N, C-alpha and C positions, 0 to 999 in steps of 0.2 A: 817523855810524851810520844805517843804514837799518832799516826794519822788514821783516818777512818778506813782507808783502803787496806791497812795492815791488820785490822781486827778480824779475828776468826769467826766463822759461822757459828751461831748460837751464843755469841757473847754480847754483853751489854756494856755500853760505854757512855760516858758523860762528855758532852762537848765542852772543851776548854777555850778554844779560840778559833776563829776563822781567819785564815791568812789569804793573801792575794791582793789583786788590784780592786778598786772600788766597785766596778760593775760585777765582778765575780762574787764579792762579798754580798752585795745587794741581792743577786740572784739566789744565792744559797740561803740567805735569811728570809727571802720571800717564800721559800719552800717550807719554812717552819723550823729550820735548823738554826737555833740561836744558842748563846752561851748557857751552860748548865742544863741543856735539854738531854734527856736520856734517850739513846738510840739502841735498838736491838737489831743485830745483823741476822737477817732471815736466810738469804740465799745469795750466792755469787754465781754468775753465769760461767759456763765451762771454760771460757777463755779469759775470765777475770773481769769482764766488763759487760754489763752494768752490775751494780750491787743493789740488792733489795733490802731496805731497812724498815723497821717499824718505829714510829715516834708519834707522840701526841694522839694516839688512837687511830692512826691511819698508816697505810703502806706507802712507801716512796721508793722509786727506783732512781738511782743516781749514777752518773757516769764516774768512772774511776778517776778521771782527771779532776773532777770536782771534789771527789772524796779525798784526794791528796791535799786539798786546801783546808781540811777540817781536822784540827788537832783535838784529840780525845784522850781521856783518861779511862782505862778499863776498870770496871767495878765488878 
């Protein structure tokens, strides 16, 4: 299993699990990232932070630190 920060640009992945403490999990889930959600990595900033993803019909920019807490399976 990879984490979201290691997925290449243009790839799609399915969320397997959100790891971390309770407030971190809640913040990530409030953004719409939940188990079995498909995410498409659109862009990564030149220095690697933040990461722009598409999910559930909208664009989301997420910090690399948060992306490290999202385990995904590439599809």
